[in-house]
N, C-alpha and C positions, 0 to 999 in steps of 0.2 A: 731311555737313559742316554745321555750325551757322553759317549765314551771318550770323546776328544778332550773332555775336561777332567778325565780320570788319569792320575799318575800311578805311581806304585801303590799297592794296597797291602798292608801287613795283615795277614790272616791269623796271626798267633802272637798275642802281646799281653803281658801282665802289667798294663798301664794304670789301672785303677789304683788309687793310693790306699794303702792300709787294709786291703781285703784278703791278701794272701802273701806269698813270699816274693812278690814283685815290688813295684814302687812303694816306698814307705810313706812318703809325704806328698802333699799337693805340689810343692815346688819341684820335687823330683819328677813327678808326672809331667809338669810343664816343661822342664828341661828336656825330657825325652821327646815331647811333642815338637819342640823347636828343632831338635836334631832330625826327627823324621822329615819335617818339612824341608829342611836344608839338604836332604838327600833324595828329594824327588817324590816323597810319599804325600798323597792327598787324602788317603783313608786309612784308618787303623781299626781293626776289630779288637775290642777289649775282651780278652778271654781269660778271666780268672780261673783258678783251679776249682773244679767241682769235686770236692772230697767230703766224705762223711764227717771229717773233723772240722769242716768249714760250713756249718749248717746255714749261715747267713747268705751264702752265695746262691741265691735263688733267682728265678726268672724275673720276678718283680723288683728285687733289690738291685740286680745288675742293670736293669733298665734305668732305674732311678739314679744310680751312681754314674752311669754313662752320661745321662742327660746333665747331671750336675757338673761333671768334668767338661763336657762340651760347652756349657754355659761359661765356664771359666776361660776356656780357650777363646771363645768368641769375644769375651770381655777384653782379653789381651790381644785381640786381632791376630791370633795364630790360625792360619788357614788350613786346618786339619779337621776332617770329618770323622767323628767317632761313631762306632756301631757296637751294640752289645753282643755278647757271645759268652762262651765258656769252654774250658778244656776239661772234659769229663775223664776221670780216671776209671777205666774199665775194671770192674770187680765182680765177683760171683753173684752179688746181690743186686746189681744195678737194675736188672730187669723188673725188680719189685717196685720201682719208683712209679708214681703217678705219671702217665705219659704226658700230661699237661705240664709237668714240671721238668721235662727234658729241655735243657738249655741248648738252643740252636743258634746258628749264625743269624744275627739281626732279629732274633726271636721270631723268624719267619716260618719255622716249621718245615724247612726244606733240606738243610745241610747241618750236620753235626760233626764235631771233632772230638776225638778221644786219644788218650795216651795209654800205654801199657809198658810195664817194666817186667821182663820175663826172660829166663834162660831158655825156655821152651814155650811154645804157644800153649796156654792152659786150656783145659777142657771147656771152660765157659766162654772162650773167645768166640767161636763160631755161633753158638746159640744166641749170645748177647748181640752180636752184630746183626744176625737175622731178625732178632726182636726189634732192634732199632729200624731196620729196613722195613719191617712190617708196619711201622708207623708212617711210612711214606718218606723216610729220611734217606738222603745220600750220606754215606758214612765216610769220614776222612780220618786216617790214622796219622797222628802227629809223630814227627821225627822217628820213623822206623829204624833209621841208621843208628840210633842210640840204644836200640834193644839188642841185648846179647844174642837172643834167638835168631835175629836177622843177620847180625854180624857173622855168626857161625854158619848160617845157612841162607845166603842171599837169595837163593832160588825161591824162598818163601814169597818173594814179590809176585811170582806167578800165581800162587794161591790167593793172595790178596786180590789180584786182578780178577781171577775167576769168581771170587766171592763178591765182587763189585765194590771193593774198598779202595778209595783213592788215597794217595800218599802225599803228605806234606813234609818237605825237607826242611831241616833246621839250618839256617845260615851259619850258626855258630860252628857247626861241624865242618864247614868248608874252611874255617880258620884254625881248626885243630892242627896239631903237629903232623907233617907229612908222614905217612905210614901208620898213623893212629887208626884203629879199627873204624871209628866213626867217620873219619875223613875218607878212608878207602871206600867204605860202603856208600857214602854220600856221592862221591865222584863216580862210582860205578853206576849208581841209580840215575844220576844225571846223564851220563853217557848213554844209558840204555833207555832213556826217555820214560822212566818209571814215575816221575813226580807229576802231580797235578798242579802243585803250587809250592812256593818257598815262603817261609815265615821267619821272623827274627827270633821269636820266643824270648823277647826282651823281658828281663826281670829287674830292670832299674837302670839308672844312668850308667853305673859302672860296667854293666854288661853290654851296653849298646854298641860301643866302639868295636868290640870283638865281632859282633854280628855283622856290622857294616864292613869289617875287614873280610868276612866270609863272602858278602855280596861282591866285593871287589874281586875276590878270587874267582867267583862264578863268572864274572864278566870277562875274566881273562881266558876262561876255558870253554865258554859257551858263546854262541852267536847272539846277535841282538834280538833276533826273532824268538829264540828260545827264552831269553831273559824276559822279554815282553810278555810272552805267554804265561810264564811262571809267576811273575810279580804283578801283572796287570790284567791280562785278558781273562785267564781262568779265575783269579780272585774276584774279578768283577761279577762273575756268575753267582757269587755268594751275597751280593748286594740285594737289598729289597727291590722288587720289581715295581 
């Protein structure tokens, strides 16, 4: 892999049109893609929600949709490489899924990202994480700073580390109001070097400016080496070999 040609990589983006609560139309996806390129991104992982209520968001469909959107970007000469993925919502029954249907980064079977919304870590959290790890997957928790359990008990980051769970910070949270629990937690985790990577979690054109404002705030409080590690070097580890 020629890392010199890799700019920023967005590891969490609802870019595929009309498949979840992200971009609604092809033109909105195209507008977001242009904005990514204008802000130094060369790669974006398309990570639609993996919910029981969205049964069409499967490994095969996401691959197909990502290829179709890439074809459209190429046709319009937009220099952005798209890769398939998915944001799994962790739930008590997720371990019952066919392991071959677990949506992973680039569908490469190496890394997986999930989210969780909880006031306290539920009993199924650890067993489900360990089940995913038993499949040979490195597990990444999306935007922990948005979880009430983590806001109330930031020391949970130690447990995540012990469990082998990597953390993805949400750039939106760095643009939240000063003093907001999300921003306080995000800035704390950034200062403590808790994050493996940062992602936009873009949900459409109207949300992207806020995420980029968060990136600008990160650039004001972190050094260039840290920003490069969180937006380029570590995300590059998720690219197919």
